[in-house]
C-alpha positions in Angstrom: -0.1 0.1 0.0 2.8 2.4 0.8 4.0 2.0 -2.7 0.7 3.0 -4.2 0.7 6.3 -2.1 3.7 7.8 -4.2 2.9 6.5 -7.8 2.3 9.0 -10.6 -0.7 7.8 -12.6 -0.9 10.9 -14.9 -1.3 10.0 -18.6 0.6 12.0 -21.1 -1.2 13.4 -24.1 -0.1 14.9 -27.5 -2.3 17.9 -26.9 -5.9 18.9 -26.4 -8.6 16.6 -28.0 -10.7 19.0 -29.9 -12.4 16.8 -32.6 -15.8 15.4 -32.1 -15.5 11.7 -32.0 -17.0 9.8 -35.0 -18.7 7.6 -32.5 -20.3 10.5 -30.8 -21.8 11.5 -34.2 -23.2 8.0 -34.7 -24.3 7.1 -31.1 -27.9 7.8 -31.4 -29.8 5.5 -29.3 -26.7 4.3 -27.4 -26.4 4.8 -23.6 -24.5 8.0 -22.8 -22.6 5.9 -20.3 -20.4 4.5 -23.1 -18.5 7.8 -23.0 -15.8 8.2 -20.3 -13.8 11.1 -19.3 -10.4 11.5 -17.7 -12.0 12.4 -14.5 -13.6 8.9 -14.2 -11.1 7.2 -12.0 -10.5 3.6 -10.5 -8.8 3.5 -7.2 -5.6 1.5 -7.1 -6.0 0.1 -3.6 -9.7 -0.7 -2.7 -9.0 -2.0 0.8 -11.4 0.1 3.1 -8.8 0.4 5.8 -6.0 1.6 3.5 -8.3 4.1 1.9 -9.3 5.6 5.3 -5.7 5.8 6.3 -4.7 7.6 3.1 -7.6 10.0 3.4 -6.5 10.8 6.8 -2.8 11.2 6.3 -2.3 11.9 2.5 -5.4 13.2 1.0 -6.9 11.8 -2.3 -6.2 8.0 -2.7 -4.1 7.3 -6.0 -6.2 6.2 -8.9 -5.9 5.2 -12.5 -7.8 6.8 -15.5 -10.7 4.8 -16.6 -10.4 3.4 -20.1 -13.1 3.8 -22.8 -14.5 6.0 -25.6 -14.0 9.8 -25.4 -16.3 12.3 -26.8 -13.5 14.4 -28.1 -10.5 12.9 -30.0 -7.1 14.4 -31.1 -6.5 12.8 -34.4 -8.7 13.3 -37.6 -9.5 9.7 -38.5 -9.8 10.5 -42.2 -6.1 11.5 -42.3 -4.7 9.1 -39.6 -2.2 6.3 -40.3 -1.7 3.6 -37.7 0.9 0.8 -37.2 0.8 -2.3 -35.2 3.8 -4.5 -34.1 4.1 -7.7 -31.9 7.3 -8.3 -30.1 9.0 -11.1 -28.0 7.6 -14.6 -27.5 4.4 -15.8 -29.0 1.4 -15.9 -26.8 -2.3 -17.0 -27.2 -4.4 -14.0 -28.0 -1.9 -11.9 -30.2 -4.2 -12.3 -33.3 -7.2 -11.5 -31.3 -5.7 -8.2 -30.1 -4.7 -7.4 -33.7 -8.1 -8.1 -35.0 -9.8 -6.0 -32.3 -7.6 -3.1 -33.1 -8.1 -3.2 -36.8 -11.8 -3.6 -36.7 -12.3 -0.8 -34.2 -10.2 1.6 -36.2 -11.8 0.6 -39.4 -15.5 0.4 -38.6 -15.9 2.7 -35.5 -13.4 5.4 -36.5 -13.3 5.0 -40.3 -9.5 4.9 -40.3 -8.3 3.5 -43.7 -4.5 3.4 -43.3 -3.5 0.6 -40.9 -0.2 -1.3 -41.3 1.4 -4.3 -39.7 5.0 -4.1 -38.9 6.5 -7.5 -39.7 8.8 -9.4 -37.3 8.9 -7.2 -34.2 11.2 -4.2 -34.1 13.2 -5.6 -37.0 10.3 -4.6 -39.2 11.2 -0.8 -38.7 14.8 -1.3 -39.8 15.4 -1.1 -43.6 18.3 -3.4 -43.5 16.2 -6.4 -42.6 13.9 -5.8 -45.7 10.7 -6.9 -44.1 7.7 -5.7 -46.1 4.7 -4.0 -44.5 1.4 -5.8 -44.2 -1.7 -3.7 -44.9 -4.4 -4.6 -42.3 -7.9 -4.5 -43.3 -11.1 -6.3 -42.0 -10.8 -8.7 -44.9 -7.4 -10.0 -43.9 -7.9 -10.2 -40.2 -11.5 -11.5 -40.0 -10.6 -15.1 -39.2 -7.2 -14.7 -37.6 -8.5 -15.1 -34.0 -8.9 -18.9 -34.9 -5.1 -19.2 -35.4 -2.4 -19.2 -32.9 0.8 -17.3 -33.1 0.8 -13.7 -34.7 0.2 -13.0 -38.4 2.8 -10.2 -38.0 5.4 -12.5 -36.7 7.8 -11.4 -34.0 11.5 -11.1 -33.1 13.7 -10.6 -29.9 16.6 -8.3 -29.4 17.1 -4.5 -29.4 17.0 -2.3 -32.4 18.2 1.2 -33.2 15.5 3.5 -31.5 16.5 6.5 -33.8 16.0 4.2 -36.8 12.6 3.1 -35.4 11.4 6.7 -35.1 12.8 7.5 -38.4 10.6 4.8 -39.9 7.6 6.2 -38.1 8.2 9.6 -39.4 8.7 8.3 -43.0 5.5 6.5 -42.8 3.7 9.5 -41.3 2.4 7.2 -38.5 0.1 8.9 -36.0 -0.4 6.0 -33.6 1.8 3.0 -32.8 0.2 0.0 -31.2 3.0 -2.1 -29.4 2.0 -5.5 -28.1 4.6 -7.1 -25.9 5.9 -7.9 -22.5 8.3 -6.2 -20.2 11.2 -6.0 -22.7 8.8 -4.6 -25.3 7.4 -2.0 -22.9 11.0 -0.9 -22.0 11.7 -0.4 -25.7 8.3 1.5 -26.1 9.3 3.9 -23.2 12.6 4.7 -25.0 10.9 5.2 -28.3 8.4 7.8 -26.6 11.5 9.6 -25.3 12.9 9.8 -28.8 9.6 11.0 -30.2 9.5 13.7 -27.6 13.0 14.9 -28.4 11.9 15.3 -32.1 8.6 17.0 -30.9 6.8 14.6 -33.3 3.0 14.0 -32.7 3.1 10.3 -32.5 1.0 8.4 -30.0 2.4 5.1 -28.5 0.0 2.7 -27.0 1.1 -0.5 -25.3 -1.0 -3.7 -24.8 0.8 -5.8 -22.2 1.5 -9.4 -23.3 2.9 -12.1 -21.1 1.7 -15.7 -20.5 3.3 -15.6 -17.1 1.0 -12.9 -15.8 3.8 -11.1 -14.2 3.6 -7.4 -15.6 3.4 -4.9 -12.7 0.0 -3.0 -12.3 -1.8 -5.5 -14.5 -4.2 -7.8 -12.7 -4.4 -10.4 -15.6 -2.6 -10.5 -18.9 -4.0 -12.0 -22.0 -2.9 -15.6 -22.9 -2.8 -16.5 -19.1 -6.2 -18.0 -19.1 -5.5 -20.3 -22.1 -2.2 -21.2 -20.5 -3.9 -22.4 -17.4 -6.4 -24.4 -19.5 -3.7 -26.3 -21.3 -1.7 -26.7 -18.1 -4.7 -28.5 -16.4 -4.9 -30.9 -19.3 -1.3 -31.7 -18.8 -1.9 -32.2 -15.1 -4.8 -34.7 -16.0 -2.5 -36.7 -18.2 0.3 -36.7 -15.6 -2.0 -37.9 -12.9 -3.4 -40.7 -15.0 0.2 -41.8 -15.9 1.2 -41.7 -12.3 -1.9 -43.7 -11.1 -1.2 -46.3 -13.8 2.1 -47.7 -12.3 3.5 -48.6 -8.8 5.3 -45.5 -7.5 4.2 -43.5 -10.5 5.4 -40.0 -10.7 4.1 -37.2 -13.1 6.5 -34.3 -13.4 5.3 -31.4 -15.3 7.1 -28.1 -16.2 5.1 -24.9 -17.1 6.1 -21.4 -17.9 6.8 -18.9 -15.3 10.2 -17.3 -15.4 9.9 -15.0 -12.3 6.4 -15.7 -11.2 4.4 -18.9 -10.4 1.0 -17.7 -11.3 0.4 -20.4 -14.0 1.6 -23.2 -11.8 -0.3 -22.1 -8.7 -3.5 -21.4 -10.6 -3.5 -24.6 -12.7 -2.9 -26.7 -9.4 -6.1 -25.2 -8.1 -8.0 -25.7 -11.3 -7.0 -29.4 -11.4 -6.4 -30.5 -7.8 -4.4 -33.6 -8.6 -1.1 -31.9 -7.8 0.9 -32.9 -4.7 3.8 -30.6 -5.0 3.9 -27.1 -6.6 7.4 -25.4 -7.1 7.4 -21.7 -8.1 10.2 -19.1 -8.2 8.9 -17.1 -5.3 9.3 -20.0 -2.9 12.7 -21.6 -2.1 12.8 -25.4 -1.6 15.3 -27.9 -0.6 16.0 -31.3 -2.4 17.5 -33.1 0.6 16.9 -33.3 4.3 13.9 -34.3 6.4 11.6 -31.5 4.8 13.3 -31.5 1.4 11.2 -32.4 -1.7 12.8 -35.8 -2.1 12.0 -37.1 1.4 8.4 -35.9 1.2 8.0 -37.4 -2.3 9.3 -40.8 -0.9 6.7 -40.4 2.0 3.9 -39.7 -0.4 4.7 -42.7 -2.6 4.8 -45.0 0.4 1.5 -43.8 1.5 -0.4 -43.3 -1.9 1.8 -45.1 -4.5 1.7 -42.1 -6.9 2.5 -38.4 -7.0 2.3 -35.3 -9.3 4.8 -32.5 -9.3 4.2 -29.2 -10.9 7.2 -26.8 -11.4 7.4 -23.4 -13.0 10.5 -22.9 -15.2 12.0 -20.3 -13.0 11.8 -22.3 -9.7 15.0 -23.7 -8.1 17.5 -21.6 -10.0 19.5 -21.4 -6.9 20.6 -25.0 -7.5 22.6 -23.6 -10.6 24.5 -20.9 -8.8 27.8 -22.3 -9.7 27.1 -22.4 -13.4 27.9 -19.8 -15.9 25.1 -17.6 -16.8 24.0 -16.8 -20.3 21.7 -14.2 -21.8 19.3 -14.3 -24.8 19.2 -11.5 -27.6 16.7 -9.4 -25.5 19.0 -9.5 -22.6 17.0 -12.0 -20.4 18.8 -14.4 -18.4 18.6 -17.9 -19.9 17.1 -20.3 -17.3 18.7 -23.6 -16.4 16.3 -26.4 -17.1 14.8 -27.2 -13.7 12.5 -29.8 -15.1 15.3 -32.1 -16.4 17.4 -31.4 -13.3 14.4 -32.7 -11.0 13.9 -35.6 -13.3 17.6 -36.7 -12.9 17.7 -36.0 -9.1 14.4 -37.9 -8.4 15.6 -40.9 -10.6 19.0 -40.9 -8.8 17.5 -40.7 -5.3 15.2 -43.6 -5.7 17.9 -45.6 -7.6 20.2 -45.3 -4.5 17.4 -46.6 -2.3 16.7 -49.5 -4.7 13.1 -48.3 -5.0 11.5 -48.8 -8.5 9.6 -45.7 -9.8 7.9 -44.8 -13.0 8.5 -41.2 -13.9 6.8 -39.4 -16.8 8.1 -35.9 -17.7 5.6 -33.5 -19.5 6.6 -30.1 -20.9 3.7 -28.4 -22.7 5.3 -24.9 -22.9 5.8 -24.3 -26.6 2.5 -25.9 -27.5 0.8 -23.4 -25.1 2.6 -20.4 -26.6 1.4 -21.0 -30.1 -2.2 -22.1 -29.6 -5.3 -20.0 -30.3 -6.8 -18.1 -27.4 -9.7 -19.7 -25.5 -13.1 -18.1 -25.2 -12.3 -16.1 -22.1 -9.0 -14.7 -23.5 -10.7 -13.9 -26.8 -13.3 -11.6 -25.0 -10.5 -10.1 -22.9 -8.3 -9.4 -26.0 -11.2 -7.7 -27.6 -11.6 -5.3 -24.7 -8.0 -4.5 -24.6 -7.7 -3.8 -28.4 -10.7 -1.7 -28.5 -9.7 0.3 -25.5 -6.2 0.9 -26.9 -7.9 2.3 -30.0 -10.0 4.8 -28.0 -6.9 6.0 -26.0 -4.8 6.4 -29.1 -7.5 8.4 -31.0 -7.8 10.6 -28.0 -4.1 11.6 -28.3 -2.9 9.7 -25.2 0.6 8.2 -25.3 3.3 6.4 -23.2 0.7 4.2 -21.7 -0.8 0.6 -21.6 -4.3 -0.6 -21.3 -4.5 -2.5 -18.1 -7.1 -4.4 -16.2 -7.2 -3.4 -12.5 -9.8 -4.0 -9.8 -12.4 -5.3 -12.4 -11.9 -2.2 -14.7 -10.0 -1.5 -17.8 -7.7 1.5 -17.1 -4.9 3.6 -18.4 -1.5 3.0 -16.8 1.7 5.0 -17.6 4.3 2.6 -19.1 7.0 3.6 -16.4 4.7 2.2 -13.8 4.5 -1.2 -15.6 8.2 -1.9 -16.4 11.1 -3.1 -14.4 9.4 -4.8 -11.5 7.8 -8.2 -12.2 4.5 -9.0 -10.3 5.0 -12.1 -8.2 3.0 -14.6 -6.2 2.7 -13.4 -2.6 3.8 -16.2 -0.3 1.5 -14.9 2.4 -1.4 -14.2 0.0 -4.7 -16.2 -0.6 -3.5 -17.8 -3.8 -0.4 -19.5 -2.5 -1.9 -20.3 0.9 -4.8 -22.0 -0.9 -2.2 -24.0 -3.0 -0.7 -25.2 0.2 -4.1 -26.3 1.6 -5.0 -28.1 -1.7 -1.7 -30.0 -2.0 -0.8 -30.5 1.7 2.8 -30.1 0.8 3.7 -27.8 3.7 7.2 -26.3 3.7 9.8 -27.9 1.6 12.8 -26.4 3.4 14.8 -27.6 6.4 15.3 -24.0 7.8 
């Protein structure tokens, strides 16, 4: 709560919005409540005790600007050119967001010049030679049924000056950037270069991460689909484990810094006995270590299921040399294969026969189409991104917070991953559901 008291939630704009929205002109019969103003706010912290304390000691509680249609817009849609780019890893829902943005621009605002930048930030750089993709309702109408991104993606930094050069050459008014923490960091730098040039280019971010770990975002698109597929993997692992004496199902799911997928999937399909996430340290050996507790579980029930997030247990690799990918992210060591080998070695020394099945559905999840819930969610995100961009807002993301879609400044969203609270309801419920208790000897 103390962090919330000091945050700056002001949204930057390119200038005063003076043009009557095309939606305002065509809204006869529509509820006036569809229009939102910058004075419509959503509290960041909704705890009644916290609010009372803030009111007493600090004045007005901090809040986010509510997303939605504005009566006045900054850009003239008849002259506006927009660009979309998807960056970083693939994620269910990318095509859904692209589709929502294009349809909203085309049908609601009558924008006729919409371009897709191919293969992430590489698409802005002439040396790569990636052609533009013209985006129209006809070529996006069915893309929500496909996984991946019709625009493609890439990783790694590109020259920020060259990116803004490209935007200026194309006379782009709004750039929609769909990506995770690294993409949003790049977006923030692009905004600074745009400001230096005093260019009138809006940049709107749509936060993307399967891991659900972006700060100031309650839920990111693709997460719901990832949990769905992870639960199917749990079902399979559980049946495999039940089918053999001392059967063990070991599943590795995504979650570099945060264990939201593992924790949520464990509750969605309560056949998991041990959940391992990056936020909670665990020991392998000793009385309370994973291996001893696994042995106890097998002796009592003859089978067990272990669900591990990819970023869990990285302290076991402290002595090994670290490597980084093209985007500067630390390459994780494979905790799944590590655990598989340690479990097999432990029971071999005890002359105890086990049947271990290892399942890793990660890349299958990344490239699948979004499920129904994610499809609806992406539709809201895409449309609200368009409303924000047309109103001349910039350097912001569309976020979901306290059950509302809101505008969040990009600087608030980057650099500090959201993590599972070890003392919060989610993890405490996981402990209740699994009965695993503490897996440390401290």
